[in-house]
C-alpha positions in Angstrom: 13.3 12.5 1.6 13.8 9.3 -0.5 12.9 10.2 -4.1 15.6 8.1 -5.9 15.5 10.8 -8.6 11.7 10.4 -9.0 9.1 13.2 -8.9 7.5 11.9 -5.7 8.5 10.2 -2.6 5.0 8.8 -2.0 1.8 8.6 -4.0 -1.4 7.7 -2.2 -3.7 5.9 -4.7 -7.4 6.0 -3.7 -7.1 9.0 -1.4 -10.8 9.9 -1.5 -12.1 6.7 0.1 -12.5 6.0 3.8 -9.0 4.5 4.3 -7.4 6.9 1.9 -8.6 9.9 3.9 -7.1 8.5 7.1 -3.9 7.6 5.3 -3.6 11.2 3.9 -4.2 12.6 7.4 -1.4 10.4 8.8 1.0 11.6 6.1 0.1 15.2 6.7 0.5 15.0 10.5 3.4 12.6 10.9 5.7 12.5 7.9 8.5 15.1 7.2 7.2 18.4 5.8 9.7 18.3 2.9 8.0 15.1 1.6 7.2 15.2 -2.1 3.9 13.5 -2.4 0.7 13.3 -4.4 -2.9 12.0 -4.0 -4.1 10.0 -7.0 -7.5 8.9 -8.2 -10.2 9.4 -10.8 -11.8 12.7 -9.6 -9.7 15.9 -9.5 -12.5 17.7 -7.5 -12.6 15.0 -4.8 -8.7 14.9 -4.6 -8.5 18.7 -4.3 -11.1 18.6 -1.5 -8.9 16.1 0.4 -5.9 18.4 0.0 -8.0 21.4 1.2 -9.3 19.4 4.2 -5.8 18.4 5.2 -4.2 21.9 5.1 -5.3 23.0 8.6 -3.8 19.8 10.1 -0.3 21.0 9.2 -0.1 24.5 7.7 3.7 24.2 7.3 3.5 21.2 4.9 3.6 21.6 1.2 0.2 20.3 0.0 0.1 17.1 -2.0 -0.2 17.4 -5.8 -3.1 15.9 -7.6 -2.6 13.0 -10.1 -5.5 11.8 -12.1 -5.1 8.0 -12.6 -7.5 5.3 -13.6 -6.7 1.7 -13.2 -5.6 1.6 -16.8 -2.2 -0.2 -17.0 -0.7 2.8 -19.0 -1.8 5.3 -16.3 -0.5 3.1 -13.5 2.8 2.5 -15.2 3.3 6.2 -15.7 2.4 6.9 -12.1 4.7 4.1 -10.8 7.7 5.4 -12.8 7.3 8.8 -11.1 7.2 7.7 -7.4 9.4 5.8 -5.0 6.6 4.4 -2.9 3.0 3.8 -3.9 0.4 3.4 -1.2 -2.6 1.6 -2.6 -6.0 1.8 -0.8 -8.2 0.9 -3.7 -10.3 -2.2 -3.0 -11.6 -4.8 -3.2 -8.0 -5.7 -4.1 -8.8 -8.9 -6.0 -11.0 -6.8 -8.4 -8.9 -3.7 -8.9 -5.4 -3.9 -7.6 -3.4 -6.5 -9.7 -2.5 -3.8 -12.3 -1.2 -1.6 -9.5 1.0 -4.4 -8.1 2.2 -5.2 -11.7 3.1 -1.6 -12.4 5.1 -1.3 -9.2 6.9 -4.6 -9.6 7.9 -3.9 -13.2 9.1 -0.3 -12.5 11.1 -0.7 -9.2 8.4 1.1 -7.2 7.8 0.1 -3.6 4.2 -0.9 -2.9 2.1 -0.9 0.3 -1.5 -1.8 0.8 -3.8 -2.7 3.6 -5.7 -5.6 2.1 -6.9 -8.6 4.2 -7.5 -10.7 1.1 -5.1 -13.5 1.8 -5.7 -15.6 -1.4 -5.2 -12.5 -3.5 -1.9 -11.7 -1.8 -0.7 -15.3 -2.4 -1.6 -15.0 -6.1 0.3 -11.6 -6.3 3.4 -13.1 -4.6 3.4 -16.1 -7.0 2.9 -13.9 -10.0 5.1 -10.8 -9.3 7.8 -11.7 -6.7 10.5 -12.5 -9.2 9.7 -9.4 -11.2 9.8 -7.2 -8.1 13.2 -8.7 -7.0 14.7 -8.0 -10.5 13.5 -4.4 -10.4 14.3 -3.8 -6.8 10.7 -3.1 -5.8 9.6 -4.1 -2.3 6.0 -5.2 -2.2 4.3 -5.0 1.2 0.7 -6.2 1.2 -1.5 -6.5 4.3 0.0 -3.6 6.3 -3.1 -2.6 8.0 -5.9 -3.5 10.3 -7.5 -6.2 8.2 -4.4 -8.4 8.5 -3.8 -7.8 12.2 -6.1 -10.5 13.5 -4.4 -13.3 11.5 -0.9 -11.9 12.2 -1.7 -11.8 16.0 -3.1 -15.3 15.9 0.0 -16.6 14.2 2.3 -14.8 16.6 0.4 -16.1 19.6 0.4 -19.7 18.3 4.1 -19.7 17.5 4.9 -18.1 20.9 2.8 -20.8 22.7 4.5 -23.6 20.8 8.0 -22.3 21.5 7.3 -21.4 25.2 5.1 -24.3 26.3 6.1 -27.1 24.0 9.8 -26.1 23.6 9.6 -26.7 19.9 11.2 -24.7 17.1 8.7 -23.3 14.6 9.9 -22.5 11.1 6.7 -22.1 9.2 3.1 -21.5 10.0 0.5 -22.4 7.4 -3.0 -21.1 7.7 -5.7 -22.8 5.7 -9.2 -21.4 5.4 -11.7 -24.1 4.6 -15.0 -22.4 4.4 -16.6 -19.0 4.8 -20.2 -18.6 5.9 
């Protein structure tokens, strides 16, 4: 597929959780069967169970390989160097995922997550955008359901401004004042 000379096309980090299981299922059902991929996490037993559970969904697919990886920076750097794309579903992101973003940004590994933690995403952009640009990594946070409501709200607002007020809209800034 897209390996850039790396061992894996995709690594799914956090495959044993709720979102990880659905992500693994999507990979098994929808992505090319020649995909070189792995599931990564702390428990080999749980990861092997995920692989076993997925086999009947697409018997023609080569099963994922298992990669044991903690959130230790050395483990993450090693994993990032061996894959083209790292899908991270380990949350809460503000507690656990900065080392994952850093490893990807520093090693030219494309990163995708499904966080809805907007302040954390802003902090990661401020901290790692220049590093990712230098290494060629593409960092894509908020690619899932949690970010959809704010994205749809922004799209609707800009569409309304353009259509009904006939005004150009270059930027939309969302500010959250208080959570209760």
